[in-house]
Backbone as XML, in Angstrom:
<?xml version="1.0"?>
<chain id="A" units="angstrom">
  <residue number="1" name="UNK">
    <atom name="N" x="22.684" y="5.923" z="6.372"/>
    <atom name="CA" x="21.452" y="5.013" z="6.697"/>
    <atom name="C" x="22.106" y="3.642" z="6.855"/>
  </residue>
  <residue number="2" name="UNK">
    <atom name="N" x="21.441" y="2.886" z="7.772"/>
    <atom name="CA" x="21.952" y="1.476" z="7.989"/>
    <atom name="C" x="21.484" y="0.534" z="6.905"/>
  </residue>
  <residue number="3" name="UNK">
    <atom name="N" x="22.286" y="-0.572" z="6.834"/>
    <atom name="CA" x="21.850" y="-1.533" z="5.826"/>
    <atom name="C" x="20.397" y="-2.143" z="6.097"/>
  </residue>
  <residue number="4" name="UNK">
    <atom name="N" x="20.131" y="-2.246" z="7.410"/>
    <atom name="CA" x="18.769" y="-2.807" z="7.821"/>
    <atom name="C" x="17.694" y="-1.745" z="7.305"/>
  </residue>
  <residue number="5" name="UNK">
    <atom name="N" x="17.893" y="-0.461" z="7.416"/>
    <atom name="CA" x="16.915" y="0.538" z="6.986"/>
    <atom name="C" x="16.836" y="0.528" z="5.451"/>
  </residue>
  <residue number="6" name="UNK">
    <atom name="N" x="17.925" y="0.443" z="4.828"/>
    <atom name="CA" x="17.873" y="0.348" z="3.260"/>
    <atom name="C" x="17.132" y="-0.865" z="2.823"/>
  </residue>
  <residue number="7" name="UNK">
    <atom name="N" x="17.377" y="-1.951" z="3.477"/>
    <atom name="CA" x="16.639" y="-3.209" z="3.181"/>
    <atom name="C" x="15.132" y="-3.062" z="3.381"/>
  </residue>
  <residue number="8" name="UNK">
    <atom name="N" x="14.778" y="-2.383" z="4.443"/>
    <atom name="CA" x="13.330" y="-2.239" z="4.725"/>
    <atom name="C" x="12.681" y="-1.319" z="3.744"/>
  </residue>
  <residue number="9" name="UNK">
    <atom name="N" x="13.416" y="-0.342" z="3.254"/>
    <atom name="CA" x="12.833" y="0.679" z="2.217"/>
    <atom name="C" x="12.758" y="-0.125" z="0.841"/>
  </residue>
  <residue number="10" name="UNK">
    <atom name="N" x="13.726" y="-0.952" z="0.572"/>
    <atom name="CA" x="13.665" y="-1.805" z="-0.723"/>
    <atom name="C" x="12.465" y="-2.712" z="-0.606"/>
  </residue>
  <residue number="11" name="UNK">
    <atom name="N" x="12.238" y="-3.333" z="0.512"/>
    <atom name="CA" x="11.108" y="-4.166" z="0.699"/>
    <atom name="C" x="9.759" y="-3.480" z="0.494"/>
  </residue>
  <residue number="12" name="UNK">
    <atom name="N" x="9.623" y="-2.302" z="1.075"/>
    <atom name="CA" x="8.533" y="-1.434" z="0.777"/>
    <atom name="C" x="8.303" y="-1.206" z="-0.704"/>
  </residue>
  <residue number="13" name="UNK">
    <atom name="N" x="9.346" y="-0.760" z="-1.314"/>
    <atom name="CA" x="9.287" y="-0.438" z="-2.734"/>
    <atom name="C" x="8.877" y="-1.631" z="-3.539"/>
  </residue>
  <residue number="14" name="UNK">
    <atom name="N" x="9.357" y="-2.851" z="-3.317"/>
    <atom name="CA" x="9.002" y="-4.011" z="-3.900"/>
    <atom name="C" x="7.481" y="-4.360" z="-3.744"/>
  </residue>
  <residue number="15" name="UNK">
    <atom name="N" x="7.075" y="-4.194" z="-2.505"/>
    <atom name="CA" x="5.665" y="-4.482" z="-2.178"/>
    <atom name="C" x="4.767" y="-3.544" z="-2.897"/>
  </residue>
  <residue number="16" name="UNK">
    <atom name="N" x="5.166" y="-2.303" z="-3.019"/>
    <atom name="CA" x="4.360" y="-1.302" z="-3.571"/>
    <atom name="C" x="4.349" y="-1.476" z="-5.183"/>
  </residue>
  <residue number="17" name="UNK">
    <atom name="N" x="5.355" y="-1.977" z="-5.661"/>
    <atom name="CA" x="5.307" y="-2.430" z="-7.133"/>
    <atom name="C" x="4.275" y="-3.603" z="-7.411"/>
  </residue>
  <residue number="18" name="UNK">
    <atom name="N" x="4.280" y="-4.503" z="-6.481"/>
    <atom name="CA" x="3.269" y="-5.595" z="-6.610"/>
    <atom name="C" x="1.822" y="-5.020" z="-6.321"/>
  </residue>
  <residue number="19" name="UNK">
    <atom name="N" x="1.718" y="-4.145" z="-5.388"/>
    <atom name="CA" x="0.418" y="-3.572" z="-5.104"/>
    <atom name="C" x="-0.053" y="-2.827" z="-6.322"/>
  </residue>
  <residue number="20" name="UNK">
    <atom name="N" x="0.706" y="-1.953" z="-6.905"/>
    <atom name="CA" x="0.399" y="-1.240" z="-8.101"/>
    <atom name="C" x="-0.004" y="-2.212" z="-9.296"/>
  </residue>
  <residue number="21" name="UNK">
    <atom name="N" x="0.681" y="-3.309" z="-9.535"/>
    <atom name="CA" x="0.294" y="-4.255" z="-10.366"/>
    <atom name="C" x="-1.085" y="-4.814" z="-10.124"/>
  </residue>
  <residue number="22" name="UNK">
    <atom name="N" x="-1.397" y="-5.025" z="-8.947"/>
    <atom name="CA" x="-2.723" y="-5.588" z="-8.511"/>
    <atom name="C" x="-3.716" y="-4.620" z="-8.801"/>
  </residue>
  <residue number="23" name="UNK">
    <atom name="N" x="-3.442" y="-3.335" z="-8.383"/>
    <atom name="CA" x="-4.424" y="-2.282" z="-8.735"/>
    <atom name="C" x="-4.799" y="-2.201" z="-10.210"/>
  </residue>
  <residue number="24" name="UNK">
    <atom name="N" x="-3.784" y="-2.251" z="-11.046"/>
    <atom name="CA" x="-3.916" y="-2.151" z="-12.496"/>
    <atom name="C" x="-4.834" y="-3.364" z="-12.907"/>
  </residue>
  <residue number="25" name="UNK">
    <atom name="N" x="-4.483" y="-4.580" z="-12.486"/>
    <atom name="CA" x="-5.336" y="-5.742" z="-12.861"/>
    <atom name="C" x="-6.724" y="-5.549" z="-12.405"/>
  </residue>
  <residue number="26" name="UNK">
    <atom name="N" x="-6.987" y="-5.023" z="-11.244"/>
    <atom name="CA" x="-8.393" y="-4.797" z="-10.736"/>
    <atom name="C" x="-9.025" y="-3.830" z="-11.626"/>
  </residue>
  <residue number="27" name="UNK">
    <atom name="N" x="-8.458" y="-2.693" z="-11.883"/>
    <atom name="CA" x="-9.039" y="-1.656" z="-12.707"/>
    <atom name="C" x="-9.311" y="-2.144" z="-14.058"/>
  </residue>
  <residue number="28" name="UNK">
    <atom name="N" x="-8.418" y="-2.960" z="-14.799"/>
    <atom name="CA" x="-8.578" y="-3.542" z="-15.961"/>
    <atom name="C" x="-9.683" y="-4.524" z="-16.019"/>
  </residue>
  <residue number="29" name="UNK">
    <atom name="N" x="-10.102" y="-5.073" z="-14.851"/>
    <atom name="CA" x="-11.112" y="-5.974" z="-14.723"/>
    <atom name="C" x="-12.566" y="-5.214" z="-14.505"/>
  </residue>
  <residue number="30" name="UNK">
    <atom name="N" x="-12.481" y="-3.901" z="-14.314"/>
    <atom name="CA" x="-13.787" y="-3.126" z="-14.288"/>
    <atom name="C" x="-14.125" y="-2.634" z="-12.890"/>
  </residue>
  <residue number="31" name="UNK">
    <atom name="N" x="-13.219" y="-2.650" z="-11.839"/>
    <atom name="CA" x="-13.596" y="-2.045" z="-10.578"/>
    <atom name="C" x="-12.532" y="-0.931" z="-10.288"/>
  </residue>
  <residue number="32" name="UNK">
    <atom name="N" x="-13.050" y="0.003" z="-9.598"/>
    <atom name="CA" x="-12.185" y="1.105" z="-9.227"/>
    <atom name="C" x="-11.722" y="0.850" z="-7.720"/>
  </residue>
  <residue number="33" name="UNK">
    <atom name="N" x="-10.435" y="1.264" z="-7.570"/>
    <atom name="CA" x="-9.731" y="0.997" z="-6.260"/>
    <atom name="C" x="-9.322" y="2.137" z="-5.715"/>
  </residue>
  <residue number="34" name="UNK">
    <atom name="N" x="-9.663" y="2.377" z="-4.407"/>
    <atom name="CA" x="-9.164" y="3.553" z="-3.600"/>
    <atom name="C" x="-8.462" y="3.018" z="-2.481"/>
  </residue>
  <residue number="35" name="UNK">
    <atom name="N" x="-7.316" y="3.390" z="-2.198"/>
    <atom name="CA" x="-6.471" y="3.009" z="-0.945"/>
    <atom name="C" x="-6.582" y="4.175" z="0.078"/>
  </residue>
  <residue number="36" name="UNK">
    <atom name="N" x="-7.032" y="3.786" z="1.219"/>
    <atom name="CA" x="-7.373" y="4.608" z="2.364"/>
    <atom name="C" x="-6.566" y="4.221" z="3.550"/>
  </residue>
  <residue number="37" name="UNK">
    <atom name="N" x="-6.082" y="5.248" z="4.290"/>
    <atom name="CA" x="-5.404" y="4.962" z="5.536"/>
    <atom name="C" x="-6.313" y="4.487" z="6.558"/>
  </residue>
  <residue number="38" name="UNK">
    <atom name="N" x="-6.149" y="3.276" z="7.146"/>
    <atom name="CA" x="-6.964" y="2.789" z="8.144"/>
    <atom name="C" x="-6.503" y="3.120" z="9.630"/>
  </residue>
  <residue number="39" name="UNK">
    <atom name="N" x="-5.159" y="3.215" z="9.682"/>
    <atom name="CA" x="-4.637" y="3.532" z="11.008"/>
    <atom name="C" x="-3.254" y="3.926" z="10.762"/>
  </residue>
  <residue number="40" name="UNK">
    <atom name="N" x="-2.503" y="4.376" z="11.841"/>
    <atom name="CA" x="-1.094" y="4.689" z="11.820"/>
    <atom name="C" x="-0.417" y="3.854" z="12.854"/>
  </residue>
  <residue number="41" name="UNK">
    <atom name="N" x="0.661" y="3.218" z="12.411"/>
    <atom name="CA" x="1.541" y="2.405" z="13.374"/>
    <atom name="C" x="2.594" y="3.296" z="13.897"/>
  </residue>
  <residue number="42" name="UNK">
    <atom name="N" x="2.800" y="3.192" z="15.199"/>
    <atom name="CA" x="4.047" y="3.860" z="15.823"/>
    <atom name="C" x="4.855" y="2.965" z="16.553"/>
  </residue>
  <residue number="43" name="UNK">
    <atom name="N" x="6.111" y="3.149" z="16.500"/>
    <atom name="CA" x="7.100" y="2.249" z="17.183"/>
    <atom name="C" x="7.453" y="2.690" z="18.501"/>
  </residue>
  <residue number="44" name="UNK">
    <atom name="N" x="6.900" y="3.704" z="19.039"/>
    <atom name="CA" x="7.257" y="4.399" z="20.318"/>
    <atom name="C" x="8.637" y="4.930" z="20.384"/>
  </residue>
  <residue number="45" name="UNK">
    <atom name="N" x="9.306" y="5.069" z="19.282"/>
    <atom name="CA" x="10.639" y="5.665" z="19.257"/>
    <atom name="C" x="10.546" y="6.927" z="18.191"/>
  </residue>
  <residue number="46" name="UNK">
    <atom name="N" x="9.388" y="7.385" z="17.831"/>
    <atom name="CA" x="9.296" y="8.433" z="16.958"/>
    <atom name="C" x="9.089" y="8.157" z="15.482"/>
  </residue>
  <residue number="47" name="UNK">
    <atom name="N" x="9.191" y="6.822" z="15.164"/>
    <atom name="CA" x="8.876" y="6.483" z="13.688"/>
    <atom name="C" x="7.365" y="6.033" z="13.577"/>
  </residue>
  <residue number="48" name="UNK">
    <atom name="N" x="6.808" y="6.126" z="12.390"/>
    <atom name="CA" x="5.435" y="5.737" z="12.304"/>
    <atom name="C" x="5.195" y="5.349" z="10.805"/>
  </residue>
  <residue number="49" name="UNK">
    <atom name="N" x="4.155" y="4.751" z="10.446"/>
    <atom name="CA" x="3.886" y="4.350" z="9.167"/>
    <atom name="C" x="2.337" y="4.127" z="9.030"/>
  </residue>
  <residue number="50" name="UNK">
    <atom name="N" x="1.793" y="4.472" z="7.828"/>
    <atom name="CA" x="0.455" y="4.431" z="7.585"/>
    <atom name="C" x="0.031" y="2.938" z="7.132"/>
  </residue>
  <residue number="51" name="UNK">
    <atom name="N" x="-1.070" y="2.515" z="7.780"/>
    <atom name="CA" x="-1.608" y="1.189" z="7.459"/>
    <atom name="C" x="-2.777" y="1.484" z="6.394"/>
  </residue>
  <residue number="52" name="UNK">
    <atom name="N" x="-2.830" y="0.692" z="5.389"/>
    <atom name="CA" x="-3.804" y="1.000" z="4.322"/>
    <atom name="C" x="-4.854" y="-0.198" z="4.131"/>
  </residue>
  <residue number="53" name="UNK">
    <atom name="N" x="-6.027" y="0.263" z="3.645"/>
    <atom name="CA" x="-6.946" y="-0.725" z="3.285"/>
    <atom name="C" x="-7.515" y="-0.413" z="1.877"/>
  </residue>
  <residue number="54" name="UNK">
    <atom name="N" x="-7.851" y="-1.369" z="1.099"/>
    <atom name="CA" x="-8.533" y="-0.891" z="-0.191"/>
    <atom name="C" x="-9.936" y="-0.749" z="-0.056"/>
  </residue>
  <residue number="55" name="UNK">
    <atom name="N" x="-10.523" y="0.179" z="-0.665"/>
    <atom name="CA" x="-11.941" y="0.416" z="-0.887"/>
    <atom name="C" x="-12.228" y="0.176" z="-2.320"/>
  </residue>
  <residue number="56" name="UNK">
    <atom name="N" x="-13.097" y="-0.797" z="-2.573"/>
    <atom name="CA" x="-13.436" y="-1.268" z="-4.036"/>
    <atom name="C" x="-14.802" y="-0.652" z="-4.339"/>
  </residue>
  <residue number="57" name="UNK">
    <atom name="N" x="-14.680" y="0.040" z="-5.441"/>
    <atom name="CA" x="-15.942" y="0.567" z="-5.991"/>
    <atom name="C" x="-16.270" y="-0.196" z="-7.311"/>
  </residue>
  <residue number="58" name="UNK">
    <atom name="N" x="-17.514" y="-0.757" z="-7.398"/>
    <atom name="CA" x="-17.885" y="-1.387" z="-8.701"/>
    <atom name="C" x="-18.981" y="-0.457" z="-9.335"/>
  </residue>
  <residue number="59" name="UNK">
    <atom name="N" x="-18.813" y="-0.340" z="-10.660"/>
    <atom name="CA" x="-19.752" y="0.393" z="-11.380"/>
    <atom name="C" x="-21.043" y="-0.398" z="-11.600"/>
  </residue>
  <residue number="60" name="UNK">
    <atom name="N" x="-22.262" y="0.376" z="-11.705"/>
    <atom name="CA" x="-23.478" y="-0.432" z="-11.814"/>
    <atom name="C" x="-23.538" y="-0.912" z="-13.253"/>
  </residue>
  <residue number="61" name="UNK">
    <atom name="N" x="-23.949" y="-2.196" z="-13.353"/>
    <atom name="CA" x="-24.201" y="-2.750" z="-14.723"/>
    <atom name="C" x="-25.582" y="-2.448" z="-15.197"/>
  </residue>
</chain>
């Protein structure tokens, strides 16, 4: 694997760690968080990645 690919994977891992921290904070504040695929990005060379959007659910007070 090339250094550029390894760096891209590390960047995703770091971003996911921050995302997970944000999800934990939101859940601890009382909302439920669902991540849903909104679309799929293709680079026209055979690689693809899922684009996500958060769906926020608030419980009724």
